[in-house]
C-alpha positions in Angstrom: -63.8 -42.5 -94.1 -66.1 -39.4 -93.8 -69.5 -40.5 -93.1 -72.1 -38.2 -91.4 -71.0 -39.2 -87.9 -67.3 -38.3 -88.7 -68.4 -35.0 -90.2 -70.5 -34.3 -87.0 -67.6 -35.0 -84.7 -65.2 -32.8 -86.7 -67.8 -30.0 -86.7 -68.2 -30.3 -82.8 -64.4 -30.3 -82.4 -64.3 -27.2 -84.6 -66.9 -25.4 -82.6 -65.2 -26.2 -79.3 -61.9 -24.9 -80.7 -63.5 -21.7 -81.8 -65.3 -21.3 -78.4 -61.9 -21.7 -76.6 -60.2 -19.1 -78.7 -63.1 -16.6 -78.4 -62.9 -17.1 -74.7 -59.1 -16.6 -74.6 -58.8 -13.8 -77.2 -62.3 -12.3 -77.5 -61.3 -9.3 -79.6 -59.1 -11.3 -81.9 -61.6 -13.8 -83.4 -64.0 -12.6 -86.1 -67.2 -14.5 -86.5 -68.5 -14.0 -90.1 -71.9 -15.3 -91.3 -71.3 -16.9 -94.6 -75.0 -16.5 -95.5 -74.9 -12.8 -94.8 -71.6 -12.4 -96.7 -72.9 -14.0 -99.8 -76.2 -12.2 -99.7 -74.5 -8.8 -99.4 -70.8 -8.8 -100.3 -68.6 -5.8 -99.5 -68.7 -3.7 -102.7 -65.2 -2.3 -101.9 -63.5 -5.7 -101.8 
């Protein structure tokens, strides 16, 4: 069901959806780098 091609298609669809919402609501979509977040988590959280 979820081979590499399926995962690639889903990821492309996800990126297109995010790009749409960033264009429609630029100040309402927060882009967070998972790698940066895990490397230095917020100490107050």
